[in-house]
MARDREN-183606 format. One record per residue (C-alpha): chain; x, y, z. Coordinates in nm, 2 decimals. Layout:
// MARDREN-183606
A / X / Y / Z
...
***
This chain:
// MARDREN-183606
A / 4.85 / -4.75 / -1.53
A / 4.60 / -4.50 / -1.67
A / 4.27 / -4.47 / -1.44
A / 3.94 / -4.56 / -1.59
A / 3.69 / -4.23 / -1.67
A / 3.31 / -4.28 / -1.66
A / 3.11 / -4.03 / -1.81
A / 2.73 / -3.99 / -1.77
A / 2.52 / -3.84 / -2.05
A / 2.19 / -3.71 / -1.97
A / 1.93 / -3.50 / -2.17
A / 2.00 / -3.15 / -2.09
A / 1.58 / -3.11 / -2.03
A / 1.61 / -3.40 / -1.76
A / 1.90 / -3.19 / -1.56
A / 1.74 / -2.90 / -1.56
A / 1.46 / -3.09 / -1.42
A / 1.65 / -3.22 / -1.14
A / 1.82 / -2.88 / -1.09
A / 1.48 / -2.70 / -1.09
A / 1.39 / -2.99 / -0.82
A / 1.68 / -2.96 / -0.61
A / 1.66 / -2.60 / -0.58
A / 1.28 / -2.58 / -0.46
A / 1.40 / -2.84 / -0.20
A / 1.66 / -2.60 / -0.09
A / 1.37 / -2.33 / -0.07
A / 1.17 / -2.53 / 0.12
A / 1.44 / -2.60 / 0.36
A / 1.53 / -2.25 / 0.42
A / 1.16 / -2.14 / 0.45
A / 1.04 / -2.28 / 0.77
A / 0.82 / -2.11 / 1.03
A / 0.95 / -2.07 / 1.38
A / 0.68 / -1.98 / 1.58
A / 0.37 / -2.18 / 1.74
A / 0.07 / -2.09 / 1.94
A / 0.29 / -2.16 / 2.24
A / 0.51 / -1.88 / 2.17
A / 0.24 / -1.61 / 2.14
A / 0.24 / -1.46 / 2.49
A / -0.02 / -1.27 / 2.70
A / -0.25 / -1.36 / 2.96
A / -0.55 / -1.11 / 2.87
A / -0.88 / -1.28 / 2.77
A / -0.84 / -1.10 / 2.42
A / -0.54 / -1.29 / 2.35
A / -0.64 / -1.63 / 2.47
A / -0.97 / -1.55 / 2.23
A / -0.76 / -1.46 / 1.95
A / -0.54 / -1.79 / 1.99
A / -0.82 / -1.99 / 2.02
A / -0.98 / -1.84 / 1.70
A / -0.66 / -1.89 / 1.51
A / -0.64 / -2.24 / 1.62
A / -1.00 / -2.31 / 1.49
A / -0.93 / -2.16 / 1.14
A / -0.57 / -2.34 / 1.10
A / -0.72 / -2.64 / 1.00
A / -0.88 / -2.50 / 0.69
A / -0.71 / -2.43 / 0.36
A / -0.92 / -2.10 / 0.30
A / -0.72 / -1.77 / 0.29
A / -0.65 / -1.59 / 0.64
A / -0.72 / -1.23 / 0.66
A / -0.49 / -1.08 / 0.96
A / -0.54 / -0.69 / 1.05
A / -0.42 / -0.49 / 1.30
A / -0.16 / -0.20 / 1.36
A / 0.18 / -0.24 / 1.32
A / 0.40 / -0.43 / 1.59
A / 0.06 / -0.64 / 1.71
A / 0.24 / -0.94 / 1.59
A / 0.06 / -1.03 / 1.25
A / 0.36 / -1.24 / 1.10
A / 0.36 / -1.42 / 1.45
A / 0.00 / -1.52 / 1.38
A / 0.09 / -1.60 / 1.05
A / 0.36 / -1.84 / 1.16
A / 0.18 / -2.04 / 1.47
A / -0.13 / -2.06 / 1.20
A / 0.07 / -2.27 / 0.95
A / 0.26 / -2.46 / 1.23
A / -0.12 / -2.56 / 1.33
A / -0.24 / -2.65 / 1.00
A / -0.21 / -2.96 / 0.77
A / 0.09 / -2.80 / 0.58
A / 0.29 / -2.78 / 0.88
A / 0.55 / -2.98 / 0.74
A / 0.57 / -2.79 / 0.41
A / 0.73 / -2.48 / 0.34
A / 0.63 / -2.12 / 0.50
A / 0.73 / -1.82 / 0.24
A / 0.69 / -1.46 / 0.36
A / 0.69 / -1.12 / 0.10
A / 0.65 / -0.78 / 0.21
A / 0.47 / -0.61 / -0.05
A / 0.60 / -0.25 / 0.10
A / 0.96 / -0.38 / 0.03
A / 0.93 / -0.45 / -0.33
A / 0.90 / -0.26 / -0.66
A / 0.63 / -0.38 / -0.91
A / 0.86 / -0.53 / -1.15
A / 1.05 / -0.72 / -0.89
A / 0.75 / -0.87 / -0.71
A / 0.62 / -1.01 / -1.00
A / 0.93 / -1.22 / -1.10
A / 0.97 / -1.29 / -0.68
A / 0.58 / -1.45 / -0.68
A / 0.57 / -1.58 / -1.02
A / 0.91 / -1.67 / -1.12
A / 1.05 / -1.64 / -1.47
A / 1.19 / -1.85 / -1.73
A / 1.51 / -1.85 / -1.92
A / 1.60 / -1.57 / -2.10
A / 1.24 / -1.37 / -1.99
A / 1.49 / -1.09 / -1.98
A / 1.82 / -0.98 / -1.98
A / 2.04 / -1.14 / -1.67
A / 1.79 / -1.38 / -1.62
A / 1.89 / -1.70 / -1.45
A / 2.00 / -2.03 / -1.67
A / 1.69 / -2.26 / -1.64
A / 1.49 / -1.98 / -1.50
A / 1.37 / -1.90 / -1.16
A / 1.05 / -2.06 / -0.98
A / 0.85 / -1.79 / -0.77
A / 0.75 / -1.83 / -0.43
A / 0.40 / -1.95 / -0.55
A / 0.62 / -2.26 / -0.65
A / 0.84 / -2.28 / -0.40
A / 0.56 / -2.28 / -0.14
A / 0.39 / -2.53 / -0.26
A / 0.22 / -2.76 / -0.04
A / 0.28 / -2.50 / 0.23
A / 0.16 / -2.14 / 0.34
A / 0.24 / -1.80 / 0.11
A / 0.20 / -1.52 / 0.36
A / 0.19 / -1.17 / 0.16
A / 0.26 / -0.90 / 0.42
A / 0.17 / -0.54 / 0.38
A / -0.12 / -0.64 / 0.11
A / -0.26 / -0.29 / 0.12
A / 0.04 / -0.15 / -0.06
A / -0.01 / -0.40 / -0.38
A / -0.06 / -0.21 / -0.66
A / -0.41 / -0.25 / -0.87
A / -0.19 / -0.34 / -1.20
A / -0.07 / -0.64 / -1.00
A / -0.37 / -0.75 / -0.77
A / -0.53 / -0.85 / -1.13
A / -0.25 / -1.11 / -1.14
A / -0.27 / -1.21 / -0.79
A / -0.65 / -1.27 / -0.79
A / -0.61 / -1.51 / -1.11
A / -0.38 / -1.71 / -0.93
A / -0.56 / -1.75 / -0.66
A / -0.86 / -1.84 / -0.85
A / -0.72 / -2.06 / -1.11
A / -0.45 / -2.24 / -0.88
A / -0.21 / -2.21 / -1.15
A / 0.08 / -1.98 / -1.19
A / 0.27 / -1.91 / -1.51
A / 0.60 / -1.77 / -1.53
A / 0.73 / -1.43 / -1.68
A / 0.83 / -1.53 / -2.04
A / 0.67 / -1.85 / -2.01
A / 0.35 / -2.01 / -2.17
A / 0.33 / -2.33 / -1.95
A / 0.09 / -2.29 / -1.64
A / 0.21 / -2.49 / -1.35
A / -0.02 / -2.59 / -1.10
A / 0.03 / -2.49 / -0.71
A / -0.11 / -2.59 / -0.38
A / -0.07 / -2.30 / -0.12
A / -0.26 / -2.17 / 0.16
A / -0.29 / -1.80 / 0.15
A / -0.19 / -1.57 / 0.44
A / -0.25 / -1.20 / 0.42
A / -0.17 / -0.92 / 0.67
A / -0.26 / -0.54 / 0.68
A / -0.24 / -0.23 / 0.91
A / -0.46 / -0.04 / 0.68
A / -0.85 / -0.03 / 0.64
A / -0.88 / -0.23 / 0.30
A / -1.26 / -0.19 / 0.32
A / -1.20 / 0.18 / 0.26
A / -0.91 / 0.17 / -0.02
A / -1.21 / -0.04 / -0.17
A / -1.43 / 0.26 / -0.13
A / -1.17 / 0.46 / -0.29
A / -1.11 / 0.21 / -0.57
A / -0.74 / 0.19 / -0.46
A / -0.79 / -0.21 / -0.41
A / -0.99 / -0.44 / -0.61
A / -1.34 / -0.55 / -0.44
A / -1.30 / -0.91 / -0.59
A / -0.94 / -0.94 / -0.44
A / -1.06 / -0.81 / -0.11
A / -1.37 / -1.12 / -0.09
A / -1.15 / -1.38 / -0.23
A / -0.89 / -1.27 / 0.06
A / -1.15 / -1.19 / 0.33
A / -1.25 / -1.56 / 0.42
A / -1.12 / -1.61 / 0.78
A / -1.04 / -1.25 / 0.91
A / -0.84 / -1.23 / 1.21
A / -0.81 / -0.86 / 1.38
A / -0.54 / -0.81 / 1.62
A / -0.59 / -0.58 / 1.90
A / -0.31 / -0.32 / 2.03
A / -0.16 / -0.34 / 2.36
A / -0.36 / -0.05 / 2.50
A / -0.70 / -0.26 / 2.44
A / -0.51 / -0.57 / 2.62
A / -0.31 / -0.38 / 2.87
A / -0.27 / -0.71 / 3.08
A / -0.04 / -0.83 / 2.81
A / 0.19 / -0.55 / 2.88
A / 0.42 / -0.73 / 3.16
A / 0.44 / -1.06 / 3.05
A / 0.54 / -0.93 / 2.75
A / 0.79 / -0.74 / 2.91
A / 0.92 / -1.02 / 3.12
A / 1.01 / -1.22 / 2.81
A / 1.14 / -0.94 / 2.64
A / 1.38 / -0.89 / 2.99
A / 1.43 / -1.27 / 3.00
A / 1.58 / -1.29 / 2.66
A / 1.84 / -1.01 / 2.76
A / 1.94 / -1.15 / 3.06
A / 1.99 / -1.46 / 2.89
A / 2.33 / -1.30 / 2.78
A / 2.37 / -1.05 / 3.06
A / 2.37 / -1.26 / 3.34
A / 2.46 / -1.01 / 3.65
A / 2.07 / -0.86 / 3.55
A / 1.85 / -0.84 / 3.84
A / 1.55 / -1.01 / 3.88
A / 1.23 / -0.86 / 3.63
A / 1.04 / -0.73 / 3.97
A / 1.38 / -0.57 / 4.13
A / 1.50 / -0.41 / 3.81
A / 1.16 / -0.27 / 3.72
A / 1.06 / -0.17 / 4.15
A / 0.85 / 0.14 / 4.16
A / 0.84 / 0.19 / 3.73
A / 0.55 / -0.09 / 3.66
A / 0.29 / 0.15 / 3.66
A / 0.43 / 0.38 / 3.41
A / 0.50 / 0.07 / 3.18
A / 0.10 / -0.01 / 3.23
A / -0.01 / 0.33 / 3.17
A / 0.19 / 0.38 / 2.87
A / -0.04 / 0.33 / 2.52
A / 0.28 / 0.19 / 2.30
A / 0.16 / 0.29 / 1.94
A / 0.46 / 0.08 / 1.85
A / 0.27 / -0.22 / 2.03
A / 0.51 / -0.50 / 2.11
A / 0.78 / -0.40 / 1.89
A / 0.80 / -0.10 / 2.09
A / 0.73 / -0.26 / 2.42
A / 1.05 / -0.47 / 2.31
A / 1.28 / -0.15 / 2.21
A / 1.17 / 0.03 / 2.60
A / 1.29 / -0.30 / 2.78
A / 1.62 / -0.35 / 2.57
A / 1.68 / 0.06 / 2.60
A / 1.62 / 0.03 / 2.99
A / 1.83 / -0.26 / 3.04
A / 2.16 / -0.12 / 2.79
A / 2.10 / 0.23 / 2.99
A / 2.10 / 0.09 / 3.33
A / 2.35 / 0.16 / 3.62
A / 2.43 / -0.08 / 3.87
A / 2.12 / -0.30 / 3.80
A / 1.91 / -0.02 / 3.83
A / 1.65 / 0.08 / 3.59
A / 1.68 / 0.40 / 3.45
A / 1.42 / 0.71 / 3.40
A / 1.18 / 0.56 / 3.19
A / 0.99 / 0.87 / 3.01
A / 1.32 / 0.91 / 2.76
A / 1.28 / 0.56 / 2.65
A / 0.92 / 0.59 / 2.47
A / 1.04 / 0.90 / 2.28
A / 0.88 / 1.18 / 2.16
A / 0.79 / 1.05 / 1.78
A / 0.40 / 0.95 / 1.64
A / 0.43 / 0.67 / 1.46
A / 0.27 / 0.71 / 1.06
A / -0.01 / 0.47 / 1.12
A / -0.38 / 0.50 / 1.02
A / -0.60 / 0.58 / 1.30
A / -0.72 / 0.27 / 1.48
A / -1.06 / 0.14 / 1.40
A / -1.29 / 0.14 / 1.68
A / -1.54 / -0.17 / 1.76
A / -1.82 / -0.01 / 1.64
A / -1.67 / 0.06 / 1.30
A / -1.53 / -0.32 / 1.27
A / -1.85 / -0.46 / 1.34
A / -2.06 / -0.23 / 1.09
A / -1.82 / -0.30 / 0.79
A / -1.90 / -0.67 / 0.88
A / -2.25 / -0.61 / 0.87
A / -2.24 / -0.44 / 0.50
A / -2.02 / -0.72 / 0.38
A / -2.23 / -1.00 / 0.52
A / -2.55 / -0.84 / 0.42
A / -2.37 / -0.82 / 0.07
A / -2.38 / -1.19 / 0.07
A / -2.72 / -1.24 / 0.18
A / -2.62 / -1.35 / 0.50
A / -2.79 / -1.31 / 0.82
A / -2.63 / -1.17 / 1.13
A / -2.60 / -1.25 / 1.53
A / -2.37 / -1.19 / 1.78
A / -2.19 / -1.51 / 1.72
A / -2.13 / -1.45 / 1.33
A / -2.01 / -1.12 / 1.41
A / -1.78 / -1.22 / 1.67
A / -1.60 / -1.47 / 1.43
A / -1.61 / -1.26 / 1.14
A / -1.46 / -0.97 / 1.33
A / -1.22 / -1.18 / 1.57
A / -1.37 / -0.99 / 1.86
A / -1.52 / -1.15 / 2.18
A / -1.92 / -1.17 / 2.19
A / -1.92 / -0.94 / 2.47
A / -1.73 / -0.65 / 2.24
A / -1.96 / -0.74 / 1.98
A / -2.23 / -0.71 / 2.22
A / -2.14 / -0.34 / 2.34
A / -2.05 / -0.19 / 1.98
A / -2.41 / -0.30 / 1.87
A / -2.55 / -0.13 / 2.18
A / -2.38 / 0.19 / 2.05
A / -2.48 / 0.16 / 1.67
A / -2.83 / 0.11 / 1.77
A / -2.86 / 0.43 / 1.99
A / -2.71 / 0.59 / 1.67
A / -2.98 / 0.46 / 1.47
A / -2.74 / 0.25 / 1.23
A / -2.87 / -0.07 / 1.35
A / -3.20 / -0.30 / 1.45
A / -3.15 / -0.57 / 1.65
A / -3.46 / -0.84 / 1.58
A / -3.55 / -1.14 / 1.73
A / -3.54 / -1.45 / 1.57
A / -3.37 / -1.57 / 1.27
A / -3.38 / -1.24 / 1.09
A / -3.10 / -1.13 / 1.38
A / -2.94 / -0.76 / 1.32
A / -3.03 / -0.55 / 1.05
A / -2.84 / -0.27 / 0.93
A / -3.06 / 0.03 / 0.88
A / -2.96 / 0.23 / 0.55
***
């Protein structure tokens, strides 16, 4: 007996469409957020207020602009915001501008059509804007993007449509964008190395992450968690307070220019070089390398820049509105305004006039 065979014939376009749908579904399974607000550790008032603000802005769809030094947890906050949003069941996709060339970045973000260039995959490839449809797209190190690329990004954000390289078809996308940077973008705008219109398109819901040296109350909780993670794989480790006996003051007094990332490295170095369960000398763990990062902005500089931006938009400013705009606490905004008033930069008026920038 001969087994019967059944052949199903479908149009090539239908098969390609199914292939694209499967590819996007697989991408969504791969691109998921791992962290929530509960994963953001710390006991300081500053981190508590930051988490509260992040939770409030998570429910909206406007772009989030996260800025802070390297190692302060920008992607951690981005993932937590996604997890709190109505898009939590959608994909979370991260793209790092500093890690890609312009040509690669364009195909990565926008995708390409079949035959768009030599080596292009059959059927083309959706970009991350398409893959993030219904979810969140995290654009890290946005300050490193080239001017020639920024106009293309602005067009997608304005029109909510993407065109693959080598294609003439526009594809609608529903994506919430979160960007992050450790650079002073406002200064880059003044230097004309970053488009002003893109800056204002992105800087809708700003979130300023403070360095560890400005929230020292978070150093020990973070160190405990990093130590606990090491202890889970090394059960013979002693308790945290026993291991660091007599050394906690040194941890608390160090500035940690690399922030939480450097603190994790320090804890892991000390555990790996310890003998008989005792903490070795801490100073070699700190090292002598000076990180290549921009000088951190002072509170008064941040408040002054927020005042300038609000004035451009014709908005009156008060302590509360400036706290929301900068991510600083109202108390820190108050102290910054006092410094600016003494220097003759601002005038604080009563009533609706609020805080006025003196030119």
